C-alpha positions in Angstrom: -7.4 75.7 90.5 -6.7 72.5 88.8 -3.4 72.5 86.9 -5.1 70.8 83.9 -7.6 73.7 84.1 -4.9 76.2 84.1 -3.2 74.7 80.8 -6.8 73.8 79.3 -7.4 77.6 79.4 -3.6 78.5 78.1 -5.0 76.4 75.5 -8.4 77.8 74.8 -6.8 81.5 75.5 -4.3 80.7 72.2 -7.5 79.5 70.0 -8.8 82.9 70.7 -5.9 84.5 70.0 -5.0 82.9 66.6 -8.6 84.0 65.5 -7.9 87.6 65.8 -4.5 87.5 64.7 -4.2 84.4 62.3 -0.3 83.6 62.1 -0.5 79.9 63.0 1.4 80.7 65.7 -0.8 81.1 68.6 -2.1 77.6 67.4 1.3 75.8 67.9 0.4 77.3 71.5 -3.1 76.3 71.9 -2.0 72.3 70.5 0.7 72.5 73.5 -1.2 73.8 76.1 -4.3 70.9 75.5 -1.7 68.2 75.4 -0.5 69.5 78.4 -3.9 69.7 79.9 -4.2 65.8 79.1 -1.1 64.8 80.8 -1.7 67.5 84.1 -4.7 64.7 84.9 -2.3 62.1 85.2 0.7 64.3 86.9 0.6 66.9 89.8 4.1 68.5 89.3 3.4 72.0 87.7 7.4 72.2 87.0 7.5 69.1 84.9 4.4 70.3 83.2 5.7 73.7 82.1 8.6 71.7 81.0 6.6 69.7 79.1 4.3 72.8 77.9 7.3 74.6 76.7 9.0 71.7 74.8 6.0 70.6 73.1 5.3 74.6 71.9 8.7 74.7 70.5 8.7 71.2 68.6 5.1 72.3 67.5 6.3 75.9 66.1 9.4 74.1 64.5 7.6 71.2 62.6 4.1 71.7 62.7 4.0 75.9 61.5 5.6 75.3 58.5 3.3 72.6 57.1 0.5 74.6 58.5 1.6 77.6 56.6 2.3 75.4 53.4 -1.1 74.3 53.2 -2.5 77.8 53.7 -0.6 78.9 50.8 -2.1 76.0 48.8 -5.2 76.4 49.2 -5.0 80.4 49.0 -3.9 79.6 45.5 -6.4 77.0 44.5 -9.3 78.4 45.7 -9.2 82.4 46.5 -9.0 85.1 44.1 -5.3 83.9 43.3 -6.3 80.9 41.2 -9.0 82.5 39.5 -7.2 85.5 37.9 -3.9 85.2 38.0 -2.2 83.9 34.7 -5.6 84.5 32.8 -5.3 86.5 29.7 -7.4 89.7 29.3 -8.4 92.1 27.5 -8.1 96.3 28.0 -10.6 98.6 27.9 -9.0 101.6 29.6 -5.4 102.4 28.4 -3.4 100.8 31.5 -0.9 103.0 33.1 1.4 102.5 36.3 -1.3 104.6 38.2 -4.5 103.9 36.2 -6.3 101.4 33.5 -9.6 98.7 33.4 -9.3 95.4 31.9 -12.4 93.2 31.8 -12.6 89.3 32.7 -15.8 87.4 33.1 -17.6 89.8 31.8 -16.6 92.5 35.3 -14.9 95.2 35.0 -11.7 95.7 37.2 -8.8 98.2 37.6 -5.3 97.3 36.7 -2.2 98.7 36.8 1.3 97.6 34.9 4.2 96.6 36.8 6.6 99.2 35.0 6.0 102.5 33.4 4.5 101.6 30.2 0.9 102.1 28.9 -1.1 99.6 26.9 -3.3 100.7 24.9 -7.5 99.2 24.7 -8.0 96.7 22.8 -4.8 94.7 23.7 -4.7 91.6 25.2 -2.4 91.3 28.5 -2.0 88.6 31.2 -2.7 89.4 35.0 0.4 89.0 37.2 -0.9 90.0 40.4 -4.3 90.2 42.5 -4.4 93.4 45.5 -7.3 93.8 46.8 -9.5 95.7 43.8 -6.6 96.3 41.6 -5.1 93.9 39.5 -1.8 94.1 37.9 -0.8 93.3 34.2 1.6 92.6 31.8 1.6 92.6 28.2 1.8 88.9 26.6 
């Protein structure tokens, strides 16, 4: 097997691993693998290529990963459930406690919980402070 093929396979496996475990870690290894595969077309010394792969991986993890993580967090806040619900003022339709309750938002009924042990009665307006799967956490205004 030719050296460039080995590094291309490493890059491809890293891309697949990133799809399975979305951690923005394996994407850096894929980046390093594909760059090293391109360099391997012109070089045939596997020791130098391995050193280049390791250096590119470290540089990518140190500098590219924080940027990718920040962009992913910003995108989640802008387009995900976080941006749609967090900070909205809504009405309680069933008394909300730490263990049960319901609110209405956008004409939809949602399960709700309080942050502390207080009970919020029906008809009260509350602010959504956290989104956790199908349960929204609220606090009094």
